[in-house]
C-alpha positions as a Markdown table, in Angstrom:
| # | Residue | x | y | z |
|---|---|---|---|---|
| 1 | Met | 5.3 | 30.1 | 73.7 |
| 2 | Leu | 3.8 | 31.4 | 76.8 |
| 3 | Thr | 2.4 | 34.8 | 77.6 |
| 4 | Ala | 1.6 | 36.5 | 80.5 |
| 5 | Leu | -0.3 | 39.7 | 81.8 |
| 6 | Ala | 1.5 | 40.8 | 84.7 |
| 7 | Gly | 1.3 | 44.2 | 87.4 |
| 8 | Gly | 2.6 | 44.0 | 90.4 |
| 9 | Val | 4.6 | 42.3 | 93.4 |
| 10 | Gly | 2.7 | 39.4 | 93.5 |
| 11 | Ala | 2.7 | 38.7 | 89.4 |
| 12 | Ala | 6.8 | 39.0 | 89.8 |
| 13 | Arg | 6.8 | 36.3 | 92.5 |
| 14 | Phe | 4.5 | 34.1 | 89.7 |
| 15 | Leu | 6.9 | 35.0 | 86.8 |
| 16 | Asp | 9.9 | 33.7 | 88.9 |
| 17 | Gly | 8.2 | 30.3 | 89.8 |
| 18 | Leu | 7.2 | 30.3 | 85.7 |
| 19 | Val | 10.8 | 30.5 | 84.1 |
| 20 | Ala | 11.8 | 28.0 | 86.9 |
| 21 | Val | 9.5 | 25.5 | 85.0 |
| 22 | Val | 9.6 | 26.7 | 81.2 |
| 23 | Pro | 12.5 | 27.7 | 79.4 |
| 24 | Pro | 12.5 | 31.1 | 80.1 |
| 25 | Glu | 13.5 | 32.7 | 76.5 |
| 26 | Gln | 9.4 | 31.0 | 75.9 |
| 27 | Val | 7.9 | 33.7 | 77.8 |
| 28 | Thr | 6.8 | 36.7 | 76.8 |
| 29 | Thr | 5.6 | 39.0 | 79.7 |
| 30 | Val | 3.2 | 42.0 | 79.0 |
| 31 | Val | 3.3 | 44.3 | 81.5 |
| 32 | Asn | 1.6 | 47.3 | 83.4 |
| 33 | Thr | 2.2 | 50.8 | 82.2 |
| 34 | Gly | -0.9 | 52.5 | 84.1 |
| 35 | Asp | 1.2 | 53.0 | 87.2 |
| 36 | Asp | 4.3 | 55.1 | 85.8 |
| 37 | Asp | 4.9 | 58.4 | 86.8 |
| 38 | Glu | 7.8 | 61.5 | 87.5 |
| 39 | Phe | 9.6 | 61.7 | 90.2 |
| 40 | His | 12.1 | 64.2 | 90.6 |
| 41 | Gly | 12.6 | 64.5 | 87.1 |
| 42 | Leu | 12.8 | 60.8 | 86.5 |
| 43 | Trp | 10.3 | 58.3 | 84.9 |
| 44 | Val | 9.6 | 55.5 | 86.7 |
| 45 | Cys | 8.0 | 52.1 | 85.7 |
| 46 | Pro | 7.6 | 50.5 | 89.1 |
| 47 | Asp | 5.5 | 47.1 | 87.7 |
| 48 | Leu | 8.5 | 46.6 | 85.2 |
| 49 | Asp | 11.2 | 47.5 | 87.8 |
| 50 | Ser | 9.4 | 45.0 | 89.8 |
| 51 | Val | 9.2 | 42.4 | 87.7 |
| 52 | Thr | 12.7 | 43.0 | 86.2 |
| 53 | Tyr | 14.4 | 42.7 | 89.6 |
| 54 | Arg | 12.6 | 39.6 | 90.7 |
| 55 | Leu | 13.9 | 37.6 | 87.7 |
| 56 | Ala | 17.0 | 38.9 | 87.7 |
| 57 | Gly | 17.4 | 37.8 | 91.2 |
| 58 | Ala | 17.9 | 40.8 | 93.0 |
| 59 | Gln | 14.8 | 42.3 | 94.3 |
| 60 | His | 14.1 | 43.2 | 97.8 |
| 61 | Pro | 13.9 | 39.8 | 99.6 |
| 62 | Glu | 10.7 | 41.7 | 102.2 |
| 63 | Thr | 9.4 | 44.3 | 100.4 |
| 64 | Gly | 9.1 | 42.2 | 97.0 |
| 65 | Trp | 10.0 | 45.6 | 95.5 |
| 66 | Gly | 13.4 | 47.5 | 94.9 |
| 67 | Leu | 17.1 | 46.0 | 94.8 |
| 68 | Ala | 18.3 | 44.2 | 98.0 |
| 69 | Gly | 20.8 | 45.9 | 100.1 |
| 70 | Glu | 19.7 | 49.3 | 99.1 |
| 71 | Thr | 20.4 | 52.7 | 100.7 |
| 72 | Phe | 17.8 | 55.7 | 100.7 |
| 73 | His | 21.1 | 58.4 | 100.9 |
| 74 | Thr | 19.6 | 60.2 | 97.9 |
| 75 | Met | 16.2 | 60.8 | 99.7 |
| 76 | Gly | 17.7 | 61.7 | 102.8 |
| 77 | Ala | 19.8 | 64.4 | 101.1 |
| 78 | Leu | 16.7 | 65.4 | 98.9 |
| 79 | Ala | 14.7 | 65.8 | 102.4 |
| 80 | Arg | 16.9 | 68.5 | 103.4 |
| 81 | Tyr | 15.8 | 70.8 | 100.7 |
| 82 | Gly | 12.0 | 70.1 | 101.7 |
| 83 | Ala | 11.1 | 68.0 | 98.7 |
| 84 | Pro | 8.5 | 65.6 | 98.4 |
| 85 | Thr | 10.1 | 62.2 | 99.5 |
| 86 | Trp | 6.9 | 60.4 | 99.9 |
| 87 | Phe | 7.6 | 57.8 | 97.0 |
| 88 | Asn | 11.1 | 56.2 | 98.1 |
| 89 | Leu | 13.4 | 55.3 | 95.5 |
| 90 | Gly | 16.6 | 53.8 | 96.6 |
| 91 | Asp | 20.3 | 55.1 | 95.3 |
| 92 | Arg | 21.4 | 52.1 | 93.1 |
| 93 | Asp | 17.5 | 52.4 | 92.2 |
| 94 | Leu | 17.8 | 55.8 | 90.6 |
| 95 | Ala | 20.2 | 54.3 | 88.5 |
| 96 | Thr | 17.6 | 52.4 | 86.5 |
| 97 | His | 15.2 | 55.6 | 86.6 |
| 98 | Leu | 18.4 | 58.0 | 85.3 |
| 99 | Tyr | 18.9 | 55.8 | 82.1 |
| 100 | Arg | 15.0 | 55.3 | 81.6 |
| 101 | Thr | 14.8 | 58.9 | 81.3 |
| 102 | Gln | 17.6 | 59.7 | 79.5 |
| 103 | Arg | 17.2 | 57.1 | 76.9 |
| 104 | Leu | 13.6 | 58.2 | 76.6 |
| 105 | Asn | 14.8 | 62.0 | 76.5 |
| 106 | Gln | 16.7 | 61.2 | 73.2 |
| 107 | Gly | 13.5 | 59.6 | 71.3 |
| 108 | Ala | 13.9 | 56.4 | 72.4 |
| 109 | Ser | 10.5 | 54.0 | 73.1 |
| 110 | Leu | 9.5 | 52.1 | 76.6 |
| 111 | Ser | 9.5 | 48.9 | 74.6 |
| 112 | Glu | 13.1 | 50.0 | 73.2 |
| 113 | Val | 14.4 | 50.9 | 76.8 |
| 114 | Thr | 12.9 | 48.1 | 78.7 |
| 115 | Ala | 14.5 | 45.2 | 76.3 |
| 116 | Glu | 18.1 | 47.6 | 76.8 |
| 117 | Ile | 17.4 | 47.4 | 80.6 |
| 118 | Val | 16.3 | 43.4 | 80.8 |
| 119 | Gly | 19.4 | 42.3 | 78.5 |
| 120 | Ala | 21.7 | 44.1 | 81.2 |
| 121 | Trp | 20.2 | 42.5 | 83.8 |
| 122 | Gly | 20.8 | 39.4 | 81.7 |
| 123 | Ile | 17.3 | 38.0 | 81.9 |
| 124 | Arg | 16.6 | 35.6 | 79.1 |
| 125 | Ser | 13.1 | 35.9 | 78.7 |
| 126 | Arg | 10.9 | 39.1 | 77.2 |
| 127 | Leu | 9.2 | 41.7 | 79.0 |
| 128 | Leu | 6.6 | 44.1 | 77.0 |
| 129 | Pro | 5.2 | 47.3 | 78.4 |
| 130 | Met | 1.5 | 47.1 | 77.6 |
| 131 | Ser | 2.1 | 50.3 | 75.5 |
| 132 | Asp | 4.7 | 52.8 | 74.3 |
| 133 | Asp | 1.9 | 55.3 | 74.7 |
| 134 | Arg | 1.2 | 57.4 | 78.1 |
| 135 | Val | -1.9 | 55.6 | 79.9 |
| 136 | Ala | -2.4 | 56.9 | 83.6 |
| 137 | Thr | -4.6 | 55.2 | 86.1 |
| 138 | Arg | -6.8 | 57.7 | 88.0 |
| 139 | Ile | -8.7 | 57.2 | 90.8 |
| 140 | Thr | -11.3 | 59.6 | 92.3 |
| 141 | Val | -11.7 | 59.5 | 96.1 |
| 142 | Arg | -14.2 | 60.9 | 98.4 |
| 143 | Ala | -12.6 | 62.8 | 101.0 |
| 144 | Gly | -15.1 | 62.3 | 104.0 |
| 145 | Gly | -18.2 | 61.2 | 103.8 |
| 146 | Pro | -20.8 | 60.6 | 101.2 |
| 147 | Asp | -21.8 | 63.9 | 100.9 |
| 148 | Ala | -18.3 | 64.7 | 100.9 |
| 149 | Ala | -16.4 | 66.6 | 97.7 |
| 150 | Thr | -14.7 | 64.5 | 95.2 |
| 151 | Glu | -11.3 | 64.5 | 93.8 |
| 152 | Glu | -8.8 | 62.7 | 91.2 |
| 153 | Leu | -5.6 | 61.4 | 91.9 |
| 154 | Ala | -2.8 | 59.4 | 90.4 |
| 155 | Met | -2.2 | 56.3 | 91.3 |
| 156 | Gln | 1.1 | 56.3 | 93.0 |
| 157 | Glu | -0.5 | 59.3 | 95.3 |
| 158 | Trp | -3.5 | 57.5 | 96.2 |
| 159 | Phe | -2.0 | 54.1 | 97.1 |
| 160 | Val | 1.8 | 55.6 | 98.4 |
| 161 | His | 1.3 | 58.8 | 100.0 |
| 162 | Arg | -2.1 | 58.4 | 100.8 |
| 163 | Arg | -1.7 | 54.5 | 101.9 |
| 164 | Ser | -4.7 | 53.5 | 100.1 |
| 165 | Glu | -6.6 | 55.1 | 102.5 |
| 166 | Pro | -9.3 | 57.7 | 101.0 |
| 167 | Pro | -12.5 | 55.4 | 99.6 |
| 168 | Val | -12.6 | 54.8 | 96.0 |
| 169 | Val | -16.1 | 56.4 | 93.7 |
| 170 | Ser | -14.0 | 55.6 | 90.4 |
| 171 | Val | -10.8 | 54.6 | 88.5 |
| 172 | Arg | -10.4 | 55.6 | 84.9 |
| 173 | Phe | -7.1 | 54.9 | 82.6 |
| 174 | Glu | -6.6 | 58.4 | 80.9 |
| 175 | Gly | -4.8 | 58.3 | 77.3 |
| 176 | Ala | -6.0 | 54.2 | 77.1 |
| 177 | Glu | -8.7 | 55.3 | 73.9 |
| 178 | Thr | -5.9 | 56.6 | 71.8 |
| 179 | Ala | -2.8 | 54.2 | 72.8 |
| 180 | Arg | -1.7 | 51.4 | 70.8 |
| 181 | Pro | -0.2 | 48.1 | 71.9 |
| 182 | Ala | 3.4 | 48.3 | 71.8 |
| 183 | Pro | 5.0 | 46.4 | 69.0 |
| 184 | Asp | 4.7 | 42.2 | 69.5 |
| 185 | Val | 2.0 | 42.9 | 72.0 |
| 186 | Leu | -0.7 | 41.6 | 70.1 |
| 187 | Glu | 1.5 | 39.0 | 68.6 |
| 188 | Ala | 2.7 | 37.7 | 71.5 |
| 189 | Leu | -1.1 | 37.3 | 72.8 |
| 190 | Glu | -2.0 | 35.3 | 69.1 |
| 191 | Met | 0.8 | 33.1 | 69.3 |
| 192 | Ala | 1.1 | 32.0 | 72.8 |
| 193 | Glu | -0.3 | 28.9 | 73.6 |
| 194 | Thr | -1.2 | 29.3 | 76.7 |
| 195 | Ile | -1.9 | 33.1 | 78.2 |
| 196 | Val | -1.4 | 33.8 | 81.5 |
| 197 | Val | -3.4 | 36.3 | 83.8 |
| 198 | Cys | -0.9 | 36.2 | 86.9 |
| 199 | Pro | -2.1 | 36.9 | 90.4 |
| 200 | Ser | -2.8 | 41.0 | 90.2 |
| 201 | Asn | -4.9 | 43.4 | 91.0 |
| 202 | Pro | -7.6 | 43.1 | 89.0 |
| 203 | Val | -8.6 | 46.8 | 88.7 |
| 204 | Ile | -5.0 | 48.8 | 88.6 |
| 205 | Ser | -2.7 | 46.1 | 87.3 |
| 206 | Ile | -4.6 | 43.8 | 85.0 |
| 207 | Gly | -7.3 | 47.0 | 84.0 |
| 208 | Pro | -5.3 | 49.4 | 82.4 |
| 209 | Ile | -3.6 | 46.3 | 80.2 |
| 210 | Leu | -7.1 | 45.6 | 79.4 |
| 211 | Ala | -7.9 | 49.4 | 78.2 |
| 212 | Val | -5.5 | 49.4 | 75.7 |
| 213 | Pro | -7.6 | 48.9 | 72.6 |
| 214 | Gly | -6.8 | 45.9 | 70.7 |
| 215 | Ile | -5.5 | 43.9 | 73.8 |
| 216 | Arg | -9.5 | 42.5 | 74.9 |
| 217 | Asp | -10.3 | 41.5 | 72.0 |
| 218 | Val | -7.4 | 39.1 | 71.1 |
| 219 | Leu | -8.0 | 37.3 | 74.9 |
| 220 | Thr | -11.7 | 37.4 | 74.1 |
| 221 | Ala | -10.9 | 35.6 | 70.8 |
| 222 | Arg | -8.7 | 33.0 | 72.6 |
| 223 | Arg | -10.2 | 32.4 | 75.6 |
| 224 | Asp | -10.1 | 28.8 | 75.7 |
| 225 | Arg | -6.1 | 29.7 | 76.4 |
| 226 | Val | -6.4 | 31.8 | 78.8 |
| 227 | Val | -6.1 | 30.8 | 82.4 |
| 228 | Gly | -5.8 | 33.3 | 85.2 |
| 229 | Val | -4.5 | 33.3 | 88.8 |
| 230 | Ser | -6.9 | 34.7 | 91.9 |
| 231 | Pro | -5.1 | 37.2 | 93.9 |
| 232 | Ile | -7.9 | 37.3 | 96.1 |
| 233 | Ile | -8.0 | 34.6 | 98.9 |
| 234 | Ser | -10.7 | 33.7 | 101.8 |
| 235 | Gly | -12.1 | 37.0 | 100.7 |
| 236 | Arg | -8.3 | 39.0 | 101.0 |
| 237 | Pro | -6.2 | 40.4 | 98.7 |
| 238 | Val | -2.7 | 38.3 | 99.5 |
| 239 | Arg | -1.7 | 42.0 | 99.4 |
| 240 | Gly | -2.2 | 45.2 | 97.7 |
| 241 | Pro | -5.3 | 47.2 | 98.0 |
| 242 | Ala | -7.5 | 44.9 | 95.6 |
| 243 | Asp | -10.3 | 45.0 | 98.1 |
| 244 | Arg | -10.5 | 48.8 | 98.2 |
| 245 | Leu | -11.1 | 49.3 | 94.8 |
| 246 | Met | -12.7 | 46.1 | 93.6 |
| 247 | Gly | -16.0 | 46.5 | 96.3 |
| 248 | Pro | -16.7 | 50.4 | 95.6 |
| 249 | Leu | -16.4 | 49.2 | 91.5 |
| 250 | Gly | -19.4 | 46.9 | 92.2 |
| 251 | Ile | -17.0 | 43.9 | 92.5 |
| 252 | Glu | -17.7 | 41.3 | 94.8 |
| 253 | Val | -14.1 | 40.6 | 96.7 |
| 254 | Ser | -13.7 | 37.0 | 96.2 |
| 255 | Cys | -12.2 | 34.5 | 93.5 |
| 256 | Val | -15.9 | 34.2 | 92.5 |
| 257 | Gly | -15.9 | 38.1 | 91.9 |
| 258 | Val | -12.8 | 37.5 | 89.8 |
| 259 | Ala | -14.0 | 35.1 | 87.8 |
| 260 | Asp | -17.1 | 37.3 | 86.7 |
| 261 | Ala | -14.6 | 40.0 | 86.0 |
| 262 | Tyr | -12.6 | 38.0 | 84.1 |
| 263 | Arg | -15.1 | 35.3 | 82.2 |
| 264 | Glu | -15.1 | 37.3 | 78.6 |
| 265 | Phe | -11.8 | 36.3 | 78.0 |
| 266 | Cys | -11.1 | 33.5 | 80.4 |
| 267 | Ser | -11.9 | 30.2 | 80.8 |
| 268 | Thr | -9.8 | 28.9 | 83.8 |
| 269 | Leu | -9.2 | 30.4 | 87.0 |
| 270 | Val | -7.1 | 29.0 | 89.5 |
| 271 | Ile | -8.5 | 29.7 | 93.5 |
| 272 | Asp | -6.8 | 29.1 | 96.6 |
| 273 | Ala | -7.5 | 25.5 | 98.3 |
| 274 | Ala | -9.1 | 27.9 | 100.9 |
| 275 | Asp | -12.0 | 28.9 | 98.5 |
| 276 | Ala | -12.1 | 24.9 | 97.1 |
| 277 | Ala | -16.1 | 25.5 | 98.5 |
| 278 | Leu | -16.5 | 28.2 | 96.0 |
| 279 | Ala | -15.4 | 26.5 | 93.0 |
| 280 | Pro | -19.1 | 25.9 | 92.1 |
| 281 | Glu | -20.1 | 29.7 | 92.0 |
| 282 | Val | -16.9 | 29.8 | 89.7 |
| 283 | Glu | -17.6 | 27.4 | 87.6 |
| 284 | Ala | -21.4 | 28.4 | 87.5 |
| 285 | Leu | -20.0 | 32.0 | 85.3 |
| 286 | Gly | -18.7 | 29.8 | 82.8 |
| 287 | Val | -15.4 | 30.0 | 84.0 |
| 288 | Arg | -13.5 | 26.5 | 84.9 |
| 289 | Ala | -12.2 | 26.5 | 88.6 |
| 290 | Ile | -8.8 | 24.8 | 89.6 |
| 291 | Val | -7.8 | 24.1 | 93.2 |
| 292 | Ala | -4.3 | 24.8 | 94.4 |
| 293 | Asp | -1.9 | 26.5 | 96.6 |
| 294 | Thr | -2.0 | 30.3 | 95.5 |
| 295 | Val | -0.2 | 31.4 | 98.9 |
| 296 | Met | 3.7 | 32.0 | 97.2 |
| 297 | Arg | 5.4 | 31.5 | 100.2 |
| 298 | Asp | 8.7 | 30.8 | 98.9 |
| 299 | Ala | 10.4 | 29.9 | 94.9 |
| 300 | Arg | 9.6 | 26.1 | 95.5 |
| 301 | Val | 5.7 | 26.9 | 95.9 |
| 302 | Ala | 5.8 | 29.5 | 93.4 |
| 303 | Ala | 6.8 | 27.2 | 90.7 |
| 304 | Thr | 4.3 | 24.6 | 91.7 |
| 305 | Leu | 1.5 | 27.1 | 91.6 |
| 306 | Ala | 3.0 | 27.7 | 87.6 |
| 307 | Arg | 3.5 | 24.1 | 87.0 |
| 308 | His | -0.8 | 24.2 | 87.9 |
| 309 | Thr | -1.5 | 26.9 | 86.3 |
| 310 | Leu | -0.1 | 25.4 | 82.7 |
| 311 | Ala | -1.6 | 21.8 | 83.5 |
| 312 | Ala | -4.9 | 23.6 | 83.5 |
| 313 | Val | -4.9 | 24.5 | 80.0 |
| 314 | Ala | -2.7 | 22.0 | 78.2 |
């Protein structure tokens, strides 16, 4: 049995490769929900949906999020009324959010609704939200120079609406201190032969999962079975704003920085061939470095990367 921690498009691509090399029924993925938010009265779970659509083979081939062949007529109609449409939701994607919101309003837990959605898409692996409780990623930014006032933004406001441009001062995970891991999350981590930290943003994709009480403790206790994949190559993220978050928070924007952030609970880190020269620095932190091609240009490369990652702790 394998358990993965995931958030974002890179994680979804990696998981697609993972279920190509091991039976999907043996894979459980704990997914970040710190990005979740309400739009137009609907509860939207971007990371859960990105992973779901990717594993179902229904994702948009260019963006990596949303559905292939999507249209946006509803957003265009909302714009006529002056409604904010900066968080773009496709017409067919809206069905997922409508269903989720209805079920949550009926009293179902996020775990229950996620299982229903995953089943409806015919996905054979298991997806678990990190928590059924609300945990919200909040980013404090500075509007101008070093003496400018700060403001706190919801994660999607900073990432999508502001295009990750306001300089980051700090990040917190509202509600994490009182949240509980979703049902089966701790058991999945305790029973897994291998635990994989997918190539995800260390701050806002993996960070919220680790902030839920109990999860980091299990990972630390099982450190020798935990392997991560660095999302940073040659000092830059493959995609996304990880560099705009890591640097201001004192995390070196490199695979060495990722190793340092993960070393308490992760015994092995897969780094890209472009960073092979940094392997000794990674290992000086007590984290074994495995060099591989981590740029998932297609499904074949993603599957090969998954094999290398699993072999690292075999």
